[in-house]
C-alpha positions as CSV (number, residue, x, y, z in Angstrom):
1,M,-19.4,-0.5,-18.3
2,K,-21.6,0.0,-15.3
3,D,-24.5,-1.8,-17.0
4,L,-22.2,-4.7,-17.8
5,Q,-21.2,-5.0,-14.2
6,N,-24.8,-4.8,-13.0
7,F,-25.8,-7.5,-15.5
8,N,-23.0,-9.8,-14.3
9,F,-24.1,-9.2,-10.7
10,R,-27.7,-10.3,-11.6
11,I,-26.3,-13.4,-13.4
12,I,-24.4,-14.3,-10.3
13,K,-27.6,-14.1,-8.3
14,M,-29.1,-16.7,-10.5
15,K,-26.6,-19.4,-9.5
16,Q,-29.1,-21.5,-7.6
17,I,-31.1,-22.0,-10.8
18,F,-28.2,-22.5,-13.2
19,K,-25.7,-24.1,-10.8
20,K,-24.7,-26.9,-13.1
21,F,-24.4,-24.7,-16.2
22,K,-23.3,-21.4,-14.6
23,Y,-19.9,-21.0,-16.2
24,L,-21.0,-22.1,-19.7
25,I,-23.9,-19.6,-19.6
26,L,-21.7,-16.8,-18.3
27,G,-19.1,-17.5,-21.0
28,V,-21.7,-17.2,-23.8
29,I,-23.3,-14.1,-22.2
30,C,-19.9,-12.4,-21.6
31,C,-18.8,-13.0,-25.2
32,G,-22.0,-11.4,-26.4
33,L,-21.6,-8.4,-24.1
34,I,-18.0,-7.8,-25.3
35,V,-19.2,-7.6,-28.9
36,A,-22.1,-5.4,-27.9
37,C,-20.0,-2.9,-26.0
38,N,-17.4,-2.4,-28.8
39,N,-19.0,0.9,-29.8
40,A,-19.3,2.3,-26.3
41,T,-16.5,1.1,-24.1
42,T,-13.2,-0.7,-24.8
43,V,-13.4,-4.3,-23.6
44,N,-10.5,-6.5,-24.9
45,E,-11.2,-10.1,-25.9
46,V,-9.9,-12.5,-23.3
47,T,-7.7,-15.2,-24.6
48,T,-6.1,-16.5,-21.4
49,T,-7.1,-20.0,-20.3
50,P,-5.9,-22.2,-17.5
51,T,-3.1,-24.3,-18.9
52,G,-3.6,-27.5,-16.8
53,N,0.2,-28.1,-17.1
54,G,1.3,-27.0,-13.7
55,R,1.5,-23.3,-14.7
56,V,-0.7,-20.8,-12.9
57,S,-2.7,-18.2,-14.8
58,F,-2.9,-15.0,-12.9
59,G,-5.0,-11.9,-13.7
60,T,-4.7,-8.3,-12.6
61,T,-5.7,-4.8,-13.7
62,L,-2.4,-3.3,-12.6
63,R,0.1,-2.5,-15.3
64,A,3.7,-2.0,-14.4
65,R,5.4,1.2,-15.7
66,T,8.8,-0.4,-15.5
67,L,10.5,-3.5,-14.1
68,D,13.8,-1.7,-13.4
69,P,14.2,-2.1,-9.6
70,A,16.0,1.3,-9.4
71,D,13.0,3.1,-11.0
72,S,9.9,1.0,-10.1
73,Y,7.6,2.7,-7.6
74,D,4.2,1.3,-8.3
75,L,2.6,-1.9,-6.9
76,A,2.4,-3.6,-10.2
77,G,6.1,-3.3,-10.9
78,M,7.2,-4.1,-7.4
79,N,5.0,-7.2,-7.3
80,L,6.8,-8.6,-10.3
81,I,10.2,-7.6,-8.9
82,Y,9.3,-9.3,-5.6
83,N,8.7,-12.6,-7.4
84,V,11.7,-12.5,-9.8
85,A,14.3,-10.7,-7.6
86,E,15.5,-11.0,-4.0
87,T,16.5,-8.5,-1.3
88,L,18.8,-8.9,1.7
89,Y,15.8,-9.2,4.0
90,T,12.1,-10.0,3.4
91,Y,9.0,-10.9,5.4
92,D,7.7,-14.3,6.2
93,V,4.8,-14.8,3.8
94,G,1.6,-13.2,5.1
95,T,3.3,-11.5,8.1
96,T,5.3,-8.4,9.1
97,D,8.1,-10.6,10.5
98,L,11.4,-9.7,9.0
99,V,13.7,-12.6,8.0
100,P,17.0,-12.9,6.1
101,L,16.9,-13.7,2.4
102,L,20.1,-13.0,0.5
103,A,21.6,-12.2,3.9
104,T,22.1,-15.3,6.2
105,E,21.5,-13.5,9.4
106,M,20.1,-10.2,10.8
107,P,22.8,-7.5,10.7
108,T,25.3,-6.8,13.4
109,I,25.0,-3.2,14.4
110,S,27.7,-0.9,15.8
111,D,27.2,0.7,19.2
112,D,26.6,4.1,17.6
113,G,23.9,2.6,15.3
114,L,25.6,3.7,12.2
115,V,27.4,0.6,10.8
116,Y,25.5,-2.5,9.7
117,T,27.5,-5.6,8.9
118,I,25.6,-8.2,6.9
119,P,26.7,-11.8,6.1
120,L,25.7,-12.9,2.6
121,R,24.4,-16.1,1.2
122,E,26.9,-18.2,-0.8
123,G,26.1,-20.4,-3.8
124,V,23.6,-17.9,-5.3
125,I,23.8,-17.1,-9.1
126,F,21.9,-14.6,-11.2
127,H,19.6,-15.6,-14.0
128,D,22.4,-14.9,-16.5
129,G,24.9,-17.2,-14.7
130,T,26.8,-14.4,-12.9
131,D,27.8,-15.2,-9.3
132,F,26.2,-13.3,-6.5
133,N,28.6,-11.8,-3.9
134,A,29.2,-8.7,-1.8
135,E,30.5,-6.7,-4.8
136,A,27.3,-7.5,-6.7
137,M,25.2,-6.4,-3.8
138,E,27.2,-3.2,-3.5
139,F,26.7,-2.6,-7.2
140,S,23.0,-3.1,-6.9
141,L,22.5,-0.8,-3.9
142,N,24.7,1.9,-5.4
143,R,22.8,1.7,-8.7
144,F,19.5,2.1,-6.9
145,M,20.8,5.3,-5.3
146,E,22.9,6.8,-8.1
147,N,20.6,6.2,-11.1
148,G,18.1,8.7,-9.7
149,G,14.9,6.6,-10.1
150,R,11.7,7.5,-8.4
151,P,12.3,5.5,-5.2
152,S,16.0,6.4,-4.9
153,F,15.4,8.8,-2.0
154,L,14.5,5.8,0.2
155,L,18.2,4.9,0.4
156,T,20.0,8.1,-0.5
157,D,18.4,9.8,2.5
158,I,19.8,7.1,4.8
159,I,22.9,5.5,3.5
160,E,26.4,7.1,3.6
161,E,28.4,4.3,2.1
162,V,28.2,0.6,1.0
163,T,31.4,-1.4,1.3
164,P,32.3,-5.1,0.7
165,T,34.4,-6.2,3.6
166,A,34.8,-9.8,2.4
167,E,33.6,-11.9,-0.6
168,Y,30.3,-12.6,1.2
169,E,30.1,-9.8,3.8
170,L,28.7,-6.3,3.3
171,Q,29.1,-3.2,5.4
172,I,26.6,-0.4,5.2
173,T,27.3,2.9,6.9
174,L,24.3,5.2,7.6
175,Q,24.2,9.0,7.8
176,Q,22.3,8.8,11.1
177,P,21.0,5.9,13.2
178,F,17.8,4.3,11.8
179,A,16.4,1.3,13.6
180,A,14.0,0.5,10.8
181,F,16.9,0.1,8.3
182,P,16.6,-3.7,7.9
183,A,12.9,-3.2,7.0
184,L,13.9,-0.6,4.4
185,L,16.3,-3.2,2.9
186,A,13.2,-5.4,2.3
187,F,11.9,-2.8,-0.2
188,P,11.6,-4.8,-3.5
189,G,13.7,-2.3,-5.4
190,A,16.6,-2.8,-3.1
191,C,17.2,-6.2,-4.7
192,A,20.3,-7.7,-6.2
193,V,20.6,-7.3,-10.0
194,S,23.3,-8.7,-12.3
195,P,26.3,-6.3,-12.8
196,A,26.8,-8.0,-16.2
197,N,23.4,-6.7,-17.4
198,Y,23.0,-3.3,-15.8
199,T,25.0,-0.1,-15.6
200,I,25.3,2.7,-13.0
201,G,24.5,6.2,-14.4
202,Q,21.9,8.9,-14.0
203,G,18.7,7.8,-15.8
204,E,20.2,4.5,-17.1
205,F,17.2,2.2,-16.8
206,Q,16.0,-1.0,-18.4
207,P,12.2,-1.0,-18.1
208,N,11.5,-4.3,-19.8
209,E,14.2,-6.5,-18.3
210,L,14.9,-8.0,-15.0
211,V,17.9,-10.2,-14.3
212,A,18.1,-11.1,-10.7
213,T,18.4,-14.2,-8.4
214,G,14.8,-15.2,-7.6
215,P,12.9,-18.4,-8.1
216,Y,11.5,-17.2,-11.4
217,R,13.2,-15.7,-14.4
218,L,11.4,-13.1,-16.6
219,S,10.7,-14.7,-20.0
220,S,8.5,-12.0,-21.5
221,F,6.9,-8.7,-20.5
222,D,4.7,-6.3,-22.3
223,S,1.7,-4.1,-21.7
224,D,-0.8,-7.0,-21.7
225,S,1.0,-9.9,-20.2
226,A,4.1,-11.3,-18.4
227,R,5.5,-14.8,-18.4
228,L,7.6,-16.1,-15.5
229,D,9.5,-19.4,-15.9
230,V,11.0,-21.4,-13.0
231,F,14.7,-20.7,-12.6
232,E,16.2,-24.2,-12.6
233,D,19.4,-23.1,-10.9
234,Y,17.7,-21.3,-8.0
235,W,19.6,-21.7,-4.7
236,G,16.5,-22.2,-2.5
237,D,13.3,-24.3,-2.5
238,M,11.7,-24.5,-6.0
239,P,8.3,-23.0,-6.6
240,D,5.2,-25.2,-6.2
241,N,4.2,-24.5,-9.8
242,E,5.8,-24.7,-13.2
243,G,5.6,-21.0,-13.9
244,I,3.2,-18.0,-14.0
245,D,1.2,-16.7,-17.0
246,M,0.1,-13.2,-16.1
247,Q,-2.7,-11.4,-18.0
248,I,-2.9,-7.7,-17.5
249,F,-6.4,-6.1,-17.9
250,A,-5.2,-2.6,-17.6
251,D,-7.8,-0.5,-15.7
252,N,-10.5,-2.8,-16.9
253,S,-12.0,-4.6,-13.9
254,A,-14.9,-5.9,-16.0
255,N,-12.6,-8.0,-18.1
256,L,-10.8,-9.3,-15.0
257,Y,-14.1,-10.1,-13.4
258,N,-15.5,-12.0,-16.4
259,S,-12.3,-13.9,-17.0
260,F,-12.2,-15.2,-13.5
261,I,-15.9,-16.2,-13.1
262,T,-15.8,-18.0,-16.4
263,G,-12.8,-20.0,-15.3
264,A,-10.2,-18.4,-17.6
265,L,-7.9,-17.5,-14.7
266,D,-6.7,-19.6,-11.8
267,V,-6.1,-16.5,-9.6
268,A,-7.3,-12.9,-9.7
269,Y,-5.9,-10.1,-7.5
270,Q,-6.1,-6.3,-7.7
271,S,-8.3,-4.6,-8.5
272,F,-12.0,-5.1,-8.7
273,A,-14.7,-2.5,-8.3
274,P,-16.3,-2.7,-4.8
275,E,-19.5,-4.1,-6.2
276,Q,-17.6,-6.8,-8.0
277,T,-15.7,-7.8,-4.9
278,V,-18.9,-8.1,-3.0
279,S,-20.4,-10.3,-5.7
280,L,-17.3,-12.5,-5.8
281,L,-17.3,-12.8,-2.0
282,E,-21.0,-14.0,-2.1
283,D,-20.2,-16.5,-4.8
284,A,-17.2,-17.8,-2.9
285,E,-19.3,-18.3,0.2
286,A,-21.6,-20.5,-1.9
287,G,-18.6,-22.6,-2.8
288,S,-18.1,-21.6,-6.4
289,F,-14.4,-20.7,-5.8
290,Q,-12.1,-19.4,-3.0
291,A,-11.9,-16.0,-1.5
292,L,-8.7,-15.2,0.5
293,Q,-8.4,-12.2,2.7
294,G,-5.1,-10.6,3.8
295,Q,-4.4,-7.9,6.3
296,G,-4.0,-4.5,4.6
297,T,-1.6,-1.8,5.6
298,V,-2.9,1.0,3.3
299,I,-4.7,3.6,5.4
300,A,-7.2,6.4,4.7
301,Y,-7.1,9.6,6.8
302,M,-8.0,13.2,7.0
303,S,-5.3,15.9,7.4
304,L,-6.2,19.0,9.4
305,N,-4.2,22.2,8.9
306,R,-3.6,23.7,12.3
307,N,-2.5,27.0,10.6
308,Q,-5.9,27.7,9.0
309,P,-8.9,28.9,11.0
310,P,-11.0,27.5,12.4
311,L,-8.8,24.4,12.6
312,D,-6.2,26.4,14.6
313,Q,-8.6,25.8,17.5
314,L,-8.1,22.4,19.1
315,E,-11.8,22.1,20.0
316,V,-12.8,22.2,16.4
317,R,-10.3,19.4,15.4
318,Q,-11.6,17.3,18.3
319,A,-15.2,18.0,17.3
320,I,-14.5,16.6,13.8
321,A,-12.9,13.5,15.4
322,L,-16.1,13.0,17.4
323,I,-18.4,12.9,14.4
324,M,-16.2,10.6,12.3
325,N,-18.7,7.8,12.2
326,R,-16.5,5.1,10.8
327,E,-19.1,2.3,10.8
328,L,-21.4,4.5,8.6
329,I,-18.5,5.4,6.3
330,M,-17.5,1.7,6.0
331,E,-21.1,0.9,5.0
332,R,-21.6,3.8,2.5
333,V,-18.1,4.1,1.1
334,T,-16.2,0.8,1.2
335,Q,-19.2,-1.6,1.3
336,G,-17.6,-3.3,4.2
337,L,-14.3,-3.9,2.3
338,A,-12.2,-2.0,4.8
339,E,-12.1,-1.8,8.6
340,P,-12.2,1.1,11.0
341,L,-8.8,2.5,12.0
342,Y,-8.2,4.4,15.2
343,S,-4.5,5.4,14.9
344,M,-2.2,6.4,12.0
345,I,-0.3,3.1,12.7
346,P,-2.3,0.1,11.4
347,S,-3.4,-2.8,13.6
348,A,-0.9,-5.1,11.7
349,F,1.8,-3.8,14.0
350,D,2.1,-4.8,17.7
351,V,2.5,-1.1,18.7
352,Y,-0.9,-0.1,17.4
353,Q,-2.9,1.9,20.0
354,P,-6.6,2.6,19.1
355,V,-6.4,6.1,20.7
356,F,-9.2,7.6,18.6
357,E,-11.5,4.9,19.7
358,Q,-10.6,5.5,23.4
359,M,-10.7,9.3,23.2
360,Y,-13.4,10.0,20.6
361,R,-16.3,7.6,20.6
362,D,-17.7,7.5,17.0
363,D,-20.8,9.5,16.4
364,N,-20.7,11.6,19.6
365,A,-22.4,14.7,18.3
366,E,-23.4,16.0,21.7
367,L,-19.9,16.3,23.0
368,A,-18.9,17.7,19.6
369,K,-21.4,20.5,19.9
370,E,-20.2,21.3,23.4
371,L,-16.6,21.7,22.1
372,L,-17.8,23.9,19.2
373,T,-19.7,26.1,21.6
374,Q,-16.5,26.5,23.7
375,A,-14.7,27.5,20.5
376,G,-17.3,30.2,19.8
377,F,-19.4,28.6,17.1
378,S,-23.2,28.2,16.8
379,E,-25.9,27.7,14.3
380,E,-25.8,31.5,13.6
381,N,-22.0,31.5,13.5
382,P,-21.0,28.1,12.0
383,A,-17.4,26.9,11.5
384,Q,-16.9,26.8,7.8
385,I,-14.6,24.1,6.7
386,E,-13.6,22.9,3.2
387,I,-12.8,19.2,2.7
388,W,-10.4,18.8,-0.2
389,F,-9.7,15.5,-2.0
390,P,-8.5,14.2,-5.5
391,S,-11.5,14.7,-7.7
392,T,-11.0,11.3,-9.5
393,S,-11.3,9.4,-6.2
394,R,-14.7,8.0,-5.7
395,P,-14.1,6.8,-2.1
396,R,-12.8,10.2,-0.9
397,T,-15.6,12.0,-2.7
398,A,-18.1,9.8,-0.8
399,V,-16.3,10.4,2.5
400,A,-16.5,14.1,2.1
401,N,-20.2,14.0,1.2
402,T,-20.9,11.6,4.1
403,L,-19.2,14.0,6.6
404,R,-21.2,16.9,5.2
405,A,-24.4,14.9,5.7
406,I,-23.5,13.9,9.3
407,A,-22.7,17.5,10.2
408,E,-26.0,18.7,8.7
409,Q,-28.1,16.1,10.5
410,Q,-26.3,16.0,13.9
411,L,-24.6,19.3,14.6
412,D,-27.5,21.8,14.3
413,G,-25.6,23.7,11.6
414,M,-22.6,24.4,13.8
415,I,-20.2,23.1,11.2
416,E,-20.6,23.6,7.4
417,F,-18.5,21.2,5.4
418,E,-17.9,22.1,1.8
419,P,-16.5,19.2,-0.3
420,Q,-13.9,20.4,-2.9
421,G,-12.4,18.2,-5.6
422,V,-9.0,19.0,-7.1
423,E,-6.8,17.3,-9.8
424,S,-4.3,14.9,-8.0
425,A,-1.1,16.5,-9.2
426,T,-2.3,20.0,-8.2
427,A,-3.5,18.6,-4.8
428,F,-0.2,17.2,-3.7
429,S,1.6,20.2,-4.9
430,N,-0.6,22.6,-2.9
431,L,-0.8,20.4,0.2
432,S,2.6,21.4,1.5
433,Q,1.9,25.0,0.8
434,G,-0.9,25.2,3.3
435,T,-3.6,25.7,0.7
436,Y,-6.2,23.4,2.2
437,Q,-8.0,23.4,5.5
438,T,-8.5,19.7,5.4
439,F,-7.4,17.0,3.0
440,L,-8.5,13.4,2.5
441,G,-5.6,11.2,1.7
442,D,-4.4,7.6,1.7
443,W,-1.0,6.2,2.4
444,Y,0.8,3.2,0.9
445,P,3.8,2.3,3.0
446,D,7.3,2.1,1.5
447,F,8.4,-0.4,4.1
448,L,6.6,-2.2,6.9
449,D,7.6,-0.5,10.1
450,P,5.7,1.9,12.4
451,D,8.2,4.6,11.5
452,N,6.8,4.8,8.0
453,Y,3.4,5.8,9.4
454,V,4.8,8.3,11.9
455,H,7.9,10.1,10.5
456,P,6.3,11.1,7.2
457,F,3.3,12.7,9.0
458,L,4.5,14.0,12.4
459,S,8.2,14.8,12.1
460,C,9.3,18.4,11.9
461,P,13.0,19.4,12.3
462,D,12.2,23.0,11.5
463,G,9.3,24.6,13.3
464,N,7.9,26.2,16.5
465,P,4.7,26.1,18.5
466,E,3.5,29.5,17.1
467,D,4.1,28.9,13.4
468,G,3.8,25.2,13.3
469,C,5.9,23.1,11.0
470,I,8.0,25.1,8.6
471,E,9.8,22.2,7.0
472,G,9.3,18.5,7.5
473,G,6.9,15.6,7.2
474,A,4.0,17.4,8.9
475,Q,4.4,20.3,6.5
476,N,4.5,18.0,3.5
477,Q,1.3,16.3,4.6
478,G,-0.6,19.5,5.1
479,S,-1.2,19.4,8.9
480,F,1.7,21.7,9.8
481,F,1.8,19.9,13.2
482,Y,4.7,20.8,15.5
483,N,5.4,19.2,18.8
484,E,8.9,19.1,20.2
485,R,8.2,16.0,22.4
486,V,7.0,14.1,19.3
487,N,10.2,15.0,17.5
488,E,12.2,13.6,20.4
489,L,10.2,10.4,20.5
490,I,10.5,9.9,16.7
491,N,14.2,10.4,16.8
492,N,14.6,8.1,19.8
493,A,12.5,5.4,18.1
494,R,14.8,5.7,15.1
495,R,18.0,5.5,17.2
496,T,17.3,2.7,19.6
497,N,17.3,-1.0,18.6
498,D,15.5,-2.0,21.8
499,P,12.0,-3.1,20.7
500,N,10.4,-2.3,24.1
501,E,11.8,1.2,24.1
502,R,10.5,1.7,20.5
503,A,7.1,0.4,21.6
504,E,6.9,2.9,24.4
505,D,7.9,5.7,22.1
506,Y,5.2,4.8,19.7
507,R,2.6,4.5,22.5
508,E,3.3,8.0,23.6
509,I,3.4,9.4,20.0
510,Q,-0.1,7.9,19.4
511,E,-1.4,9.4,22.6
512,I,-0.2,12.9,21.6
513,L,-1.7,12.3,18.1
514,G,-5.1,11.6,19.7
515,Q,-4.8,14.7,22.0
516,E,-3.7,17.1,19.3
517,V,-5.6,15.7,16.3
518,P,-3.4,16.8,13.4
519,Y,-4.8,13.8,11.5
520,I,-7.9,11.7,11.8
521,P,-7.5,8.0,10.8
522,I,-10.5,6.6,9.0
523,W,-9.9,3.1,7.7
524,Q,-7.3,0.5,6.8
525,T,-7.8,-1.7,3.8
526,K,-8.7,-5.3,3.6
527,E,-7.1,-7.2,0.7
528,Y,-8.8,-9.9,-1.2
529,A,-7.7,-12.4,-3.8
530,F,-9.8,-15.0,-5.5
531,A,-8.7,-18.5,-6.6
532,Q,-10.5,-21.4,-8.4
533,N,-11.3,-24.5,-6.3
534,G,-8.3,-26.8,-6.4
535,V,-5.8,-24.0,-6.4
536,D,-3.7,-24.1,-3.2
537,G,-1.1,-21.9,-1.5
538,V,-2.5,-18.4,-2.3
539,A,-1.4,-15.8,0.2
540,I,-1.4,-12.0,0.5
541,N,1.3,-10.1,2.2
542,P,0.5,-7.1,4.4
543,S,2.8,-5.1,2.0
544,Q,0.3,-6.1,-0.8
545,T,3.0,-8.1,-2.6
546,F,1.8,-11.4,-3.8
547,P,4.0,-14.5,-3.6
548,F,3.6,-16.7,-6.7
549,W,6.0,-19.5,-5.6
550,T,3.6,-20.9,-3.0
551,I,0.7,-21.4,-5.5
552,S,-0.1,-24.8,-6.9
553,N,-3.0,-26.2,-9.0
């Protein structure tokens, strides 16, 4: 549908001429294009229209695989769960500030950091009328762990036991201290579900149901739509709307784009093609509708395998860091829809240190050539480096080709980059086996804490300086980085509940990251949602969840 997208873009450019009749003209044109494209590309007819009755029409291309909290591990499913269900803790809307939800206070933690005592909210009922209490929360957490769903490891790796100690008090014992545990309890799947509607058992999932405690109840859900109605017996503040009508344009951003610009949707979020987002931003700037930006926490990075020559030489890894021209990459690859990142921890966190900006000024080819010379490379004897990436990823393909062009133009042939695409499942299977010299990846956090950007990449409980990481996060991510001091800092940051001590640990970890270059951060995402004029309360969370209850029209 590239031609369709380009045509729509040209139509948008004509808004100064057809300002008064824009949406009528676009509606007629889009209908014609939908019919014309039937033989070439599947474009479903759009039937969603704004209701005008206090309900909000919401469009997305993301289709949930399941709504069972114990098995949902994609953004589409977790976003619906976030709006229908509730966890013990959550984040203030639009921030990374953790606050109680079904808990009434932050937990009391034992001196050894292993036992968390959590007071629970009274007067809460599930959508089926069942009372919420400590036993219901125990059931929900145990079900999340024992049913063996995709995200179950998040809790099974951490929790030893869940015990109700009173009708509205829960005690959770950990296997080892973990200071980020309250943030983990904000994971949408760790929500309360009704014991009367769910069972505990390996593989016992209910993908099309969701009976929880949130401000909305799920009225219907299928592959094309979802309907959320206000839960009249909700314990907290009622939503600012009468319900949500979600239209799912699965993997068809053209239909989502056309539905929004013709006024068939109140709100559109995730995911537009970059050129569509640019067009919508331009139109929003002209006042046609609203564009809202949120701070993203998804990062793109390059992993460098320290066990594969020539990346076993620090000078080579540092040279690559020096030619990572992020501004050029932002322009060519993301069309300005991301921002440069200079640490593996995003700037949304207070502990962020832009170490790669401080140590490796972007586009410093002269210093890169000096380092390559020290490592024994020259135009006659170039460092040959493969850049691997999932072959279906357009952005990562473009990054690899951009780096190859930079090296050809600026390094006098001292590095020869060879882009190599590979099928995604094969890529992630081979990554931990050390198959790739470098790999371009992106990271979607499971929970919002710096630990989730450090431990999965740099931790290594089994390794040594000679062989690198034998087993651990660094091995799984393909860098095979091993540093005993970093292991100590990660473990201490997980043990201590002193925020100043954690911040100092993360500061030193990031400095070592910059010095050793097992990874090169490239960008962090910007998140955009679009709303019609007159729609208020739209917000995007750093976690990419999208609160529906704040929206009014």
